[in-house]
N, C-alpha and C positions, 0 to 999 in steps of 0.2 A: 540530455545534459546532466552529467553527474552532479551530485551535491557538492557544494563548495567544501573544500577540505577543512576549513575552519569551523564549519557547523558540526556540532556534536549532538548525538542523541540525548534526550532528556532523561531517559531511563535505561537501565541495564537490559540487554537482550542476549539470551544465551545460545542463539543459533548463529554459528559462524558462516553458514551458507546464505543467510538472508542479506539482501542488498538494501542498505539504508537509503531511503528516498528523501529524507529531510524531516523537519518537525514544524509544527505551528506552536502556539502558546501552551498547549496542554497535551499534545499527541506526537508520537513518533510514527513515521510511515515506513513500511518495509515491503519488499517483494521477495518471495521465495519460490524457486522452481524445484530445488532438490528434494524437499520434504513434502511436496504437494501430491495428492492423489489425482490431480488433473494435469493434463499436458500443458495447459495455459499458465500454470503456476497459481500462487495464492497471494492476495494482498493482506497485509497484517497491519493493524493499528494498535500500538502499545500505549497504555494509559498509566502505567506505574511499574514499579520494580518487582513486584511479586510475579511468579511464573504465570499465574492466572489472570493478570491484568492486561489482557489483550482481546481483540476481536479479529476474526479473519473471514475472508470470503474468496472463493476461487474466482480468478479473472473471468472465466467463461460464464459463471453465474451472473456476475455484474454486467457483462456485455449483453447477455440475454435479457436482463432486467431493463437495461437502457433501451433495447429494441422495442420493448413493450411499454415504455414510459412508466415503468413500475418504480423507478428511482427518480427523485426530484433533485434539483440543483443544490439543495442544502444537505444532501446525504454525505456523510463523512467518507464513505467508501468512494464516492465520485471524486472527491478531492485526492484521495490516495491514488486512484486510477489515473487522474490527470498527471500526477507526479511520476507515475510509472511510465506513461506515454512520453513525457519529457525525457526520462532516463533512457528509453530505448530509441529515442530520436524520431518519434513519429509526431507529426503535426496533424491532429485530427479534430475536426469540429464535432462537438457533442451537442 
């Protein structure tokens, strides 16, 4: 399910290829396939307007971490991944 049109990112993001997945109170969530070195794409969490104000993780790395229970329910990348799954239309139990 795409993000509602009226919802806007909190911060500037300079990659036009990224797909905006929504925001919470302090973070913007994105997915990018075009500039990822992984076939699965990359999850991006933006925390501010400066170019360095972000964290990223390849989707494949997150999936592998979930399989080994390395990531807990409070992990911010898990929230981003759930938004990504909604975007691509998958209903998956984590």
